[in-house]
N, C-alpha and C positions, 0 to 999 in steps of 0.2 A: 578412494576416490568415487564418489557417486557418479553414475553414467547419465543421469537425468538433469536437466536445468529446471528448477522448480520456481514458478511465481505463485506468490500466496496473496489470496484477496481475504481479509478479515473483516467482517461487517454484517449488518442486519441485511437479508436478503430482500433488496428494495429496487426499484427501477431508479429511484434517485441516487443510488450508491454506485450507478453505472453498471449493473448487472449485465444488460443486453449489450453494451459496448464491449464488456469483458468477453462475452460469449462470442460476439461477431469478430472481434480480434483473436481470439483463441482459435477460431475455425481456420481462418487464414494462416496463421502460424502453423497449425498442425497439418495444413497441406504442405507446407515447406519443410518442416523439421519434425523429425520423429523423436528426438530425444528431449522434448519439451513438455511439461506438465503444469497444467493450471490447478492449484488446489484452492478450494473455497471453504471458508470457515464461518459460521455465522448462523444464527436462528431465524426462522421464518418470523416475520412481523405482519400480523394481519390487521392491514389498512389499505386505503385506496392504491398507495404505490407499491404494494407487496407484489411479489412474484410468486405464484403458485407453487407449492411443492412438487407438483406433478411435473412442471417445466423443469425445475432443478434436477429432479430424480431422471428424468428424460435426458438432459444434458449430460448427466453423470453416466448413465447408461450408454450413451451415444460415444462416451470417452472424450468429450470436449473438456469437461472439467473432472475433477475427483472432489465430490462434495464430502467434506469430513465431519458435517453436522455441526451442532453448537458445542463449543468447548469453553470452559472456564479458564484454564490455564494454558496459554498458547505459546510460552516460551519455547518450548521444545519445536513446535511448528515453525516459528520464526527462525531459530537456530538452523533448522534443516532447509530451509528455502533459499534461494539465491537473490531474488528481489521481491520486494512489497509492491503490490499493486493497489490503487485506489482512484478508480475512475468516476469519483463521485460529483454530483452536480452542486453540492452545497455541504458545507462542513463548519463546525465550530473548530476549536484547536484539536486536531485529530489524535486521539490518543494512540491508535495503533501505528501511526506514523512516528510520533515520538518514541514509543517502544521500539519500533524499528531502527530509528537513528541510533537510540542508545545501545542497540546490539549489534551495530556497525554494518547495516543492511543498506544496499542501494535501495532507491525508491523510485517508482513511476506513479505519478499522481496528477489528478486535474489541477490546471491553472487557475485555481480558487483561492479565496481567504480561507485558512485553516489548512491549507496544504502548502501553498507557496512560501509560507513562513517556515515551513520544514524541508522543503526541496528546493536546493539551489541549483536551477537548470544547468546541466552539464557538469556539475560539481559533484553533488551526492545522488543524483539520479536525474530524471527527466520529468519535465512538465508537459501535459498534454492538453490539447484543447477539449474543454468540457462537452459532453454528448457527441464526440467524435470517435468512433471505432476506427476509422483510418488512421488519425493521427496516433491513438494507442497503438495499434498495429506497428506503425513507423517507429515509434519509440521503443517498442519490444524488440524489434529488429536491430534497432541502433544498440541496444544493450546486448542482444545476442553476439553481435559483431566485435564486441570489445574483448580485449585480451583479458585472460584471468588476472594479471597485474592491474589493468585498468578497473575491472570489476572490484578487486580487493581495495585499491585506492578509492573509488566511489564510498565503499563501505566505511573505510576509516574517516572519510570526510564527514559521512553521517554521524559517526561518534563524536568527532570534533564539535559539529555543530550542536549535539545534544548536550555536551559538557557546557558549551559556551551559553547556550539559551535555556535550557530546561533543567540544569542541575538544581535539584530542591533547596539546596543551601542559598543558592544564588536567588532563587525565587523568593524564598522567606526573607532574606535581606532586603529584598526590593520592597516587599511588603511592609517590613519593619520600618524602613527609610519612608515610605509612603505615609504610613500611621504617624510616625514621629513629626513629618512635616504638617499634619493635620492637627496636631495637639496644640490647643490655643493657650497660652499661659495666663 
């Protein structure tokens, strides 16, 4: 059994992905818990909303986060973590959240389109107010206070949701039915 509770963020290193909210919440958590780590995986994306690599490396050096760089295969990282974090400002349908759900992981994400379709608040994770590090902090605390049994249950609910909504066979069947309904005799 591992001695650390690991939260994992996977995404481009951008302001709009909630990077600063993550850092500010992590600072607060680390003042109260010494057994919590925040792992960050993702590429630097050089655009106006980008976070400079100097800032990220300093946050890593200051032990606020563990920046693991850009990874192409993240299955082992998801498997190792206890909870996925995505405090994004806007999303399409989040691939990382679908992957996390399929791997039975609890999720804490922004209450926005693209996240709230995957996170059922209080069931398989928690939704947070966008752009609000205090709410992110509170939901992380709420997760930390759950029993192991409750955390496992949340993960199982993520898997149930993934199978119900995102199973590739069901998605293909829906597309097939839609295409059939569009065919004109």
